[in-house]
Backbone as JSON Lines, residues from 0, in Angstrom:
{"i":0,"aa":"M","n":[65.13,21.31,83.06],"ca":[63.83,21.29,82.81],"c":[62.59,21.81,83.24]}
{"i":1,"aa":"D","n":[62.19,22.36,83.21],"ca":[60.68,23.44,84.03],"c":[59.92,21.4,83.77]}
{"i":2,"aa":"P","n":[58.97,21.86,84.72],"ca":[58.07,20.66,85.16],"c":[57.12,20.37,84.0]}
{"i":3,"aa":"V","n":[56.89,21.23,83.77],"ca":[55.42,21.31,83.17],"c":[55.89,21.55,81.73]}
{"i":4,"aa":"L","n":[56.88,21.72,81.38],"ca":[57.2,21.05,79.86],"c":[57.32,20.33,79.37]}
{"i":5,"aa":"A","n":[57.81,19.54,80.56],"ca":[57.8,18.27,80.62],"c":[56.65,17.6,80.47]}
{"i":6,"aa":"A","n":[56.26,17.89,81.46],"ca":[54.74,16.65,81.17],"c":[53.39,16.92,80.38]}
{"i":7,"aa":"A","n":[53.92,18.72,79.65],"ca":[53.04,18.56,77.94],"c":[54.22,17.55,77.34]}
{"i":8,"aa":"A","n":[55.6,17.55,77.12],"ca":[56.76,17.2,75.95],"c":[55.39,15.63,75.84]}
{"i":9,"aa":"C","n":[55.67,15.0,76.93],"ca":[55.15,13.62,77.6],"c":[53.4,13.3,76.86]}
{"i":10,"aa":"G","n":[53.11,13.87,77.22],"ca":[51.71,14.51,77.27],"c":[51.59,14.51,74.82]}
{"i":11,"aa":"V","n":[52.82,15.05,75.04],"ca":[52.34,15.11,73.13],"c":[53.62,13.99,72.52]}
{"i":12,"aa":"L","n":[54.36,13.43,72.88],"ca":[54.59,12.15,73.11],"c":[53.69,11.27,72.47]}
{"i":13,"aa":"M","n":[52.48,11.08,73.78],"ca":[51.9,9.47,74.18],"c":[51.04,10.14,73.3]}
{"i":14,"aa":"L","n":[50.65,11.09,72.87],"ca":[49.67,11.07,71.65],"c":[49.7,10.58,70.27]}
{"i":15,"aa":"L","n":[51.11,11.07,70.14],"ca":[51.79,10.79,68.48],"c":[51.65,9.37,68.5]}
{"i":16,"aa":"I","n":[52.6,8.43,70.0],"ca":[52.41,6.95,69.82],"c":[51.39,6.51,69.94]}
{"i":17,"aa":"V","n":[50.06,6.44,70.06],"ca":[48.99,6.66,70.36],"c":[48.78,6.54,68.88]}
{"i":18,"aa":"A","n":[49.03,7.37,67.96],"ca":[48.16,7.66,66.77],"c":[49.18,7.14,65.83]}
{"i":19,"aa":"C","n":[50.23,6.97,65.92],"ca":[51.21,5.64,65.53],"c":[50.53,4.64,65.19]}
{"i":20,"aa":"A","n":[50.27,4.19,66.64],"ca":[49.66,2.2,67.01],"c":[48.39,2.7,65.77]}
{"i":21,"aa":"A","n":[47.77,3.41,66.13],"ca":[46.15,3.46,65.61],"c":[46.59,2.86,63.31]}
{"i":22,"aa":"V","n":[47.31,4.15,63.35],"ca":[47.72,3.77,61.95],"c":[48.0,2.4,61.58]}
{"i":23,"aa":"L","n":[49.34,1.95,62.46],"ca":[49.33,0.76,62.15],"c":[48.95,-0.47,61.98]}
{"i":24,"aa":"V","n":[47.74,-0.35,63.27],"ca":[46.39,-1.14,63.55],"c":[45.55,-1.25,62.41]}
{"i":25,"aa":"V","n":[45.54,-0.35,61.89],"ca":[44.38,0.1,61.11],"c":[44.69,-1.02,59.81]}
{"i":26,"aa":"R","n":[46.15,-0.3,58.85],"ca":[46.91,-0.78,57.72],"c":[47.37,-2.3,58.21]}
{"i":27,"aa":"S","n":[47.16,-2.83,59.28],"ca":[47.71,-4.34,59.04],"c":[45.65,-4.76,58.58]}
{"i":28,"aa":"A","n":[44.86,-4.7,59.85],"ca":[44.14,-4.91,59.62],"c":[43.43,-4.9,58.64]}
{"i":29,"aa":"L","n":[43.55,-3.71,57.86],"ca":[42.64,-3.83,55.92],"c":[43.31,-4.05,55.07]}
{"i":30,"aa":"S","n":[44.97,-4.12,55.2],"ca":[45.86,-5.16,54.41],"c":[45.03,-6.67,53.43]}
{"i":31,"aa":"G","n":[45.05,-7.23,54.8],"ca":[43.7,-8.17,53.8],"c":[42.54,-8.72,54.03]}
{"i":32,"aa":"S","n":[42.09,-7.7,54.56],"ca":[40.32,-7.93,54.96],"c":[39.64,-7.67,53.04]}
{"i":33,"aa":"E","n":[38.41,-7.55,52.93],"ca":[37.55,-8.34,51.99],"c":[36.72,-6.35,52.32]}
{"i":34,"aa":"S","n":[36.12,-5.97,51.53],"ca":[35.25,-4.87,51.18],"c":[34.51,-5.07,52.35]}
{"i":35,"aa":"K","n":[33.79,-6.05,52.14],"ca":[32.46,-6.02,53.14],"c":[33.0,-6.07,54.79]}
{"i":36,"aa":"D","n":[34.29,-6.54,55.38],"ca":[34.38,-6.45,56.45],"c":[35.41,-4.19,57.38]}
{"i":37,"aa":"R","n":[35.84,-3.69,55.75],"ca":[36.13,-2.65,56.03],"c":[35.32,-1.66,57.01]}
{"i":38,"aa":"A","n":[34.26,-1.32,57.39],"ca":[33.8,-0.92,58.05],"c":[33.29,-1.24,59.44]}
{"i":39,"aa":"R","n":[33.36,-2.47,59.56],"ca":[33.67,-3.36,60.95],"c":[34.99,-2.93,61.52]}
{"i":40,"aa":"I","n":[36.13,-3.15,60.72],"ca":[37.27,-3.14,61.0],"c":[37.99,-1.83,61.93]}
{"i":41,"aa":"L","n":[37.14,-0.49,61.24],"ca":[37.17,0.25,61.46],"c":[36.51,1.34,62.83]}
{"i":42,"aa":"V","n":[35.4,0.31,63.11],"ca":[34.92,1.18,64.18],"c":[35.18,0.62,65.11]}
{"i":43,"aa":"A","n":[35.4,-1.47,65.27],"ca":[36.89,-1.36,66.39],"c":[37.42,-1.23,67.12]}
{"i":44,"aa":"V","n":[39.03,-1.0,66.24],"ca":[39.53,-0.07,65.97],"c":[39.21,1.27,66.88]}
{"i":45,"aa":"A","n":[37.99,1.81,66.58],"ca":[37.9,3.87,66.94],"c":[37.16,3.3,68.44]}
{"i":46,"aa":"E","n":[37.31,2.17,68.87],"ca":[36.56,1.79,69.99],"c":[38.08,1.33,71.36]}
{"i":47,"aa":"V","n":[38.67,0.92,70.86],"ca":[39.59,0.67,71.0],"c":[40.71,2.39,71.76]}
{"i":48,"aa":"V","n":[40.56,2.67,70.09],"ca":[41.6,4.19,71.11],"c":[40.94,4.69,71.32]}
{"i":49,"aa":"R","n":[39.13,4.68,71.87],"ca":[38.53,5.96,72.25],"c":[38.85,5.2,73.78]}
{"i":50,"aa":"A","n":[39.08,3.48,74.41],"ca":[39.41,2.81,75.57],"c":[40.56,3.93,75.87]}
{"i":51,"aa":"L","n":[41.58,4.13,74.35],"ca":[42.93,4.0,75.49],"c":[43.03,5.39,75.87]}
{"i":52,"aa":"R","n":[42.26,6.38,75.38],"ca":[42.05,7.75,75.33],"c":[41.38,8.09,76.49]}
{"i":53,"aa":"G","n":[40.6,7.34,76.99],"ca":[39.61,7.03,78.29],"c":[38.26,8.01,78.23]}
{"i":54,"aa":"K","n":[38.02,7.92,76.99],"ca":[36.94,8.63,76.88],"c":[35.05,7.57,76.33]}
{"i":55,"aa":"R","n":[36.2,5.95,76.78],"ca":[34.45,5.07,77.03],"c":[34.86,5.0,78.66]}
């Protein structure tokens, strides 16, 4: 397999894994929360995803 293609595939796979993990975290966090806490939870999850992606 071409090394460039392998690196691109790894990058896409990593992005999909992080996206799926973020969705699962949001689902589990929002399932037992009240509506007044949901905005704070979503902001916190967004900060974690930004930190994982290296944007913060």
